[in-house]
N, C-alpha and C positions, 0 to 999 in steps of 0.2 A: 504494500500500500504506500503510495507516494503522493503526498499532498502537493508536491511541486510540479506535477504534470500540467501541461497546458490544456485546459479544458476546451478552449475555443478551437483547438486544433484536432481534438479527438472526439468531439461531440458525435460525429458520424464515423463510427469505427468499423474497419473492415471485418472484424470478428462477427458482426451482425448483418453482413450484407445479404445473406440468404435467409434471414429470419422472416417468417410470415407474420406480420404484425396485424392482428385482427382489429386492433383499435382504429386503424386507418379506414376500415370498411364499415364502421358503425356510424350511423347518422346521429349526431349529437350536437348540442349547442355548447356544452361545457366539458372540459376534461379537468378532473379534480385529483390532485396529488397531495399526499400527506406524509409527514414524518421526516426522517433524516435524509433529505433529498438534495440539499444544497452543498454537494461535494462532488469532486471530480469523478469518482467511480460510478455514481448514480447517473450523472450526466453522460458519462462515457457509454453507458448501456442504453439509456432512454433518450439521449439528446436528439437523435435523428427523428424519433417518433414525435417529440414535442415540436420540433421545427416543422414537420409535415402537417401536424394538426393545426398549428398556427397559420400555416399557408392555406389550409382548407377553410379558414375562418372560424375555427373552434376557439372559444374563449378558455384560456387556461387559468385555473384557480389553484393556488398553493394554500392548503388548509392545515395549519399547525406545522409549518415547515421550519427546519433548522439544519444544522450541519454538524459533522464530527470535528472539523477543524475550522478555526477562525484566524488563521495566519493571514498576513497582508496579501500573500500570493494567492491563497485560496479565495479570499474575498474579492480580489481583483478579477480573477478568472470567472467566478460565479456571477459577478456583476456583468461581465461581458456577455455571458450566455443569457442571463435574464433580459438584457437589452434586446437580444435577438428574438426571444419568444414573446416579449411584451406581455407579462401576466395581466390578466383582467383584474384579479384580486390576489392579495398576498396577506395571509394570516400567519404571523410568526408563532413559534412556540417558546422563544426565549428573547430576552432583551437585546442581546448582541445581534441576533438575526434581524430583528426589527430595525435596529439602528442602522445596519449596513445595507439593507435591501428594500426598505419600505418605500423609497422614492421611485422604485422601478415599476410599480404597478399602478393601475388606474385607481384602485381602492386598496387601502392597507389598514391592518388592524393588529394591535399588540395582543396576541392570543395565547393559547396554552396548547400543550401536547394533546393530540387527538385521542390517545389511549386513555385519557382521563374520562372519556365517554363510555368506557367498557361496561359500567354498571347499567347503562341504558340499553345495552345490547344483550347482556347475559345476567340472569338471576341465579346465583350459586345455590346448590343444594346444601342441606345441613348434614355434615358428616358426623357419624356416630363413632368418633375417635376420642381417645383420651386427650387432654390438653397437650398441644404440640407447637413447636416452632419449625419454620422452614429454613434450611440452609441451601442456597443455590450458588455454587461456585464453579465457573467454567474457565475463568481467565488465569487461575492460579490455584495453589493448594488451599484447602479449607483451613481457615485460621482457627486458633483456639478461642472459642467463645463460651463463656460460662452460662449455661442454661440449666437451672436446677429443677429436678423433678418434672421434666417435660420430655415427651417423646420428640425426637428429631426426625422430620421428614426431609429427604434430600431430593431436589429437582435439578435437572440439567436441560438447558435450552438447546437441544440438538435433535438430530433425526433418530427415530426409534430403531431403524434398520441397521445403522452403522455407528453406534456410539463407541468412544474409547473404552476398552475393557476395564480400565481403572474406575470408571464411573459406577460400576456395580460391586465394587469392593467393600462398600459401606452399607449398613442395613437401611431399610425403609427408603430405598431409592426409586424414583419414578421418572421415566422418560416416555413421553407420549407424543403422538402426532396430532392430538386433539388439544387445542388451546384451552378448551373448557376444563380439562383435567387440572391444568395449572391454576386456572382461576378459582376452581372449587377449593384447592389447597390454600392458596393465598388468602382467600376471603375468610376462611374459617380458622386461620392460624392466629396464635397469640402474638407472634412477631415473625418477620421475615428478615433474614440476614443474607446478603447477596453481593456479587460483583456484577450483576446484570441490572442496567438502568430500568428496563421495562418490567422486571420482577418487582422493583420498587414502585413503579407507576401503578401496576395492577394492585399491589397491596394497599397503597394510599387510597386508591379509588374506592376500594371496598371497606375502608376504615381500619385497616390493619397497620400498626406501627412497623417501621422497617429501618434498616441501615444499609447504606451503600459502601462497599469496601473496594472502591475503584475510583481513581482520579481521571476525570474526563470532562471536556467542555460540554458534552451532551448533558451533564448534570445541571447545567444552567436552567433547564426547563423546570426544575423543582423550585427555583426562586419565585416563579410566577404563581405558585400555590402555597407560599409561606412554608416551604420545607427546606430552607437554605442550609440547615445544619446536618443534612442527611448523610454526608460523608464523614461526620465526626461522631455522631451519636445516634442512638435509636430515636427515631423521629415519629411523632404522632401526627396523623393527618388533620388538617383543618378542612373538614368536609364541607363546612359552610362556604368557605372561600372557593373551594373547587366547584361547587354547584353554582355559585354566583358567576364565576368566570365562564362556565359552560353556557349559562343562560345568555350572557352578553355576547358570546361568540356566535351562538345560534341566531340571535337577533341581527347581528351584523351580516352574517352570511345570507340570511333570509332577505334582507333588504337589497343586498347585491344581486341576488338571483332574480329579484323582481324588477330590476332596472330595465 
């Protein structure tokens, strides 16, 4: 992964020259993208599609967008690409993304990560398990965490068919191709400890305290929902703040789509 690659030169990459892109054959007014898309590797893969959609007159909306890197080089190259596709609307998921890209869309809004809407999509079941905490560590060894008199359930965000063998060396491990399995665990846990950003997002969304054991600029998205200390300590969600931000984001997007 190299954040110094020139996005403007690789947006249409030869690797995808024979790819049948069905999105180009769908009659649509809008194309909506969400998540960590403002980086070279995403634009490298989908850049040609976005340019083709823009040329077809499809309005491009970035909803809850952000990046992995915010170096000067990456920001410069992402700005060049956004100028090409001319987003109709841009909703950021963190302050830095909004600061650096809000001027490039017709409509812009300082929003939140779209995964905070998970509880509108899925209602978790009640698990008949003893009190438990979740450990989810994929980027490094599981750290020593003191959890007294609690079952430890271990998750890994990977493919079920080909996980590293070491993932099943500890008890109560789950790897699933169903996102709902993870959501059920995170929603019913007493706490989630992880090096995965979106394990924390899911936990907070369902009211579960969590701590992130990983330094990344992607964690800036937690600032928008008053979870700034999540990399330092177990953080309890401000669910009222999350719901307020969701309502405002829906209102903004609804108004944009009605224009």
